[in-house]
C-alpha positions in Angstrom: 0.0 -0.1 0.2 1.1 3.6 -0.5 1.1 6.8 1.2 0.9 10.3 0.4 1.7 12.0 3.2 0.8 15.5 2.0 -2.9 14.1 2.0 -2.8 14.4 5.7 -1.7 18.2 5.4 1.8 17.6 6.9 3.7 18.0 4.1 6.4 14.6 3.5 7.2 11.9 1.4 5.2 9.2 -0.9 5.9 5.8 0.4 5.3 2.7 -0.6 5.3 -0.5 1.7 7.1 2.4 4.0 10.0 2.7 1.6 10.5 6.4 0.3 9.0 6.8 -3.6 11.3 8.9 -5.7 9.4 10.9 -8.7 10.4 10.1 -12.0 9.6 11.9 -15.2 7.9 10.4 -18.0 10.1 11.7 -20.6 13.3 9.9 -18.7 11.6 6.4 -19.2 11.3 4.5 -22.3 8.4 1.5 -21.9 7.9 -1.4 -24.1 5.0 -1.3 -26.5 3.6 -4.3 -24.4 3.8 -2.0 -21.3 2.1 1.0 -23.2 -0.5 -1.3 -24.3 -1.0 -2.8 -20.5 -1.2 0.6 -19.0 -3.8 1.5 -21.4 -5.9 -1.3 -21.3 -5.7 -0.9 -17.4 -6.8 2.5 -17.6 -9.8 1.6 -19.5 -10.9 -1.3 -17.4 -10.5 0.4 -14.2 -12.9 3.4 -15.9 -15.0 1.3 -17.2 -15.3 -1.0 -13.7 -15.8 2.0 -11.4 -18.1 4.3 -14.1 -15.5 7.1 -14.6 -14.2 8.6 -17.8 -10.7 7.4 -18.8 -9.5 11.1 -18.6 -10.1 11.4 -15.1 -8.1 8.4 -14.2 -4.9 9.9 -16.6 -5.2 13.1 -15.0 -4.9 11.8 -11.5 -1.9 10.0 -13.3 -0.1 12.7 -14.4 3.3 13.3 -12.7 2.7 10.2 -10.1 5.6 8.0 -11.7 8.0 6.6 -9.2 10.8 4.4 -8.5 10.9 2.9 -5.0 14.3 1.3 -4.4 15.4 -1.5 -3.9 12.7 -2.6 -6.2 13.4 -2.2 -9.6 9.6 -2.0 -11.0 8.4 1.6 -11.8 5.0 2.8 -9.9 2.1 4.8 -10.8 0.9 5.8 -7.3 -2.2 8.3 -7.3 -5.2 9.1 -5.3 -8.8 9.0 -7.0 -10.8 11.2 -4.7 -14.2 10.3 -6.7 -13.7 6.9 -5.1 -11.9 7.8 -2.0 -9.0 5.6 -2.8 -5.4 5.4 -3.4 -4.1 3.3 -6.3 -0.9 2.0 -8.0 0.0 0.4 -11.3 3.3 -1.6 -11.0 5.4 -1.6 -14.3 7.8 -4.7 -14.0 11.7 -3.7 -15.0 11.2 -6.0 -18.2 8.9 -3.2 -19.6 10.7 0.0 -19.0 14.1 1.4 -19.0 15.8 4.5 -18.6 16.5 6.9 -21.5 20.3 7.8 -21.5 21.9 9.2 -18.5 18.7 9.5 -16.6 19.5 6.6 -14.3 19.7 7.7 -10.8 18.4 11.5 -11.5 14.8 11.1 -10.4 13.3 13.7 -8.5 13.0 13.6 -4.7 9.8 14.7 -3.5 
């Protein structure tokens, strides 16, 4: 489960399973075609299941891509206030890589 301590008004870190999450810029990541397809299908399925427009899910995911060492997965960690739910999408390392010299240059929140 992930927590964004800024929701409590105290500022703080985004965490996944009590590990600090580091924001990654979307432009620093190269996704495989399969990953892009699965992310799109996941958004569509989630939107249909919860009767929400896809653009709302995408809006909540915007700028919410994280790297959580020591895991090699990437994660979209985001809140969906319309459902009162925190959500995450896991992207295994076989479906993404850092572009150029971006590795290790993720932004600390």
